[in-house]
N, C-alpha and C positions, 0 to 999 in steps of 0.2 A: 818278812812281810809279803806274802804271796797275793797274787791277783787271781780271784776265782775265775776270771775270764781268760787266763793265759791259754793260748792255743786257739782261741776264737778270734783274737785281735792281734794284728801285727804290730811291730815296733812303731809304726807311724799312726797307730790308733785307728786303723781301718780293719774291717772284718776280713778274716781269712777262711772261716768255715762257711760252706754253702748253706743257704736256707731258701725255702720256697719264696718267702717274703722278699728277700734280697734279689733273687732271680727275677721275680715279677716286676719289681721297681726298676731294676737295671734294664730289662727288656723294654719296659714302657718308655724310659728315657731314650733308649736307642731308637725305638720306633718313631719317636717324635723328631728324630734327626739330630740329636745331640751326640757329639763325638765323646770318646772316653775321657779326653782331657777336659772337656767342658763339664761332663757329668761329675768328674772327680773334683773339679774346682768349685762347683756349685754345691754339691752334696758331699759333705765331709764323711758321711757314714757309708759311702759306696766303696767297694773293693778296688784294689789297684789292678792294673793290666796283668801283672804277674799272677795275682790270685785268680783272675778270670781265666787265664791260660791254664793254671793248675786244675781249675774246675773242669775245663774242657777236656782234660785228659783223665778225668775221673778221680782226682784227688780232693782232699778236704771235704769229704762227705757228699760230693756232687753225684747225682744219679746218672746212669749211663745215657738217659735221654736228654741230658743237659745240652750236649753238643748239637743234637738235632734242632732243639728249640733255639739254641744260640745262633746257629746258621740261618734259621728263618728270621730271627730278629735282625741279623746283619743284612739280609736281603731287603727287609722292610726299611732298615736304616738307609740303605743305598737309595731306595726309592724316595725317601724323605730328602736326602741330599740332592737328588735330581730335581725334586719339586722346589727346593730352595733356589735353584738356578733362575727360575722364572721370577721369584720374589726379588732377587738381587737385580735382575735386568729391569723389571718393572719399576723398581724404586730408584733407579739410577738418576732420573730427572730431578726428583726431589732432593736426593743427597747431593747432587751436583749444584743445584741452586743454593742449598744451605752452605755448602763449602765456598761457593763464590761470595755469598753475602758475608760470611765469616772473614774471608781474606780481604775483601774490600773494606770492611769495618776497621781493619788494622791500618789502612792507609791514612796519611794525614789529610786534613780537610782540603788542603790546597793541591791535592793530587790531580794530575791531568787525566783527560779521558784516555789517552794512550796508556798511562800507567794502570788505570782501572781495567782496561781491556786486557793488558798483559797479565795482570793478577787473576782476572776471571778466566783467561785461557789456561793459565797454569793450574788453577783449581779444577777446572773441567778435565784437563788432561790427567791430573792425579786421581780424580774420582773414577774416570773411565778405566785407568790402569788398575786401580784397586779392585773394581768390580770384575774386570777380566781375570785377575789373579784368583779372586774368590770363586768365580765360575769355573775356571780351569781346575782348581783344586777339588771342587766338588765333582766335576766330571771325571777326573782321574780316580778319585776315591770310589765313586759309585761304580765305575767300570771294573775296579778290582774286587769290590765287595759282592757284586752281582753281575759277572761278566756276560751271562746269557742274555740279560735284559739290557744292560747299559754299556757293555763292552763294544769294542770295534767289531763289526761284523765282517767276516771274511767270506767272500763269494768265490766258490770254486765252480768253474765250468768245465764240462767234459765234452770233447768233440769226438765224433765218430767218423772223422774225415780221414781216409787212409792216406791221402796225399800229404796231409799235415796234421798228425794226431795231436800235436800240442800247439795251439794258436800262439803266434808270436815267435815261434822257434823255427828257424829255417832247417830243413832237412836236405840231404844231398840228392834228392830225386831229380832236380833240374840240371844236374851236371852231366856233361858228355862223358863217354867212356874214356876218352883221352884225359880229361880233367880228373876223373876218378883214379886212373892209373897213376898220374903224377902225385895225387894226394896220398895214395897208398905207398908209393916209393918214398915219399917224404917221411911218412910215419915210420917205415922200416929203418930209414936212415937215422931218425931221431932215437929210435929204440936201440940201435947199434951204438950210437954215441953215448947213451946213458949207461950201457953195460960195461964200458971200459974202465 
């Protein structure tokens, strides 16, 4: 009893063969800021990570330009992750208030004000930590997906100062002739000790 779709669908009933329709939908979801895990949990007809990888190396009927379009979708996805950071931060007050209300509602009616404040403080702390983790995860992911835009920027400065060509690095220009001679003798002594 054969399956006419064998070769097009994997053992987990997800597609393995590239199609323009699948690519367009996948890229649309990515550009909305959905992660692969989220895409695959919501849309059961989306390919697995390993299938997408095979497509990116030209297997399973994927055209050569797939990788170029995929990289562009990843950069757009990174920008969506970065935009989500503002949404998370802006919504923190509302989420914190809801968390506090939820935790206070669990308290008995005769709870003291001190117990209420303690529970509210704990709920606030958990909300802030959760938001910080979500923000940090998105920052890290966006910086890896699109490092030119969202990665840490390294600033390199060049100095044309002959007295100190590398700022912050001391050179031996301020040493007296006697100090330089002692340093040279010490270097020779260390080299001789190392050769034995």
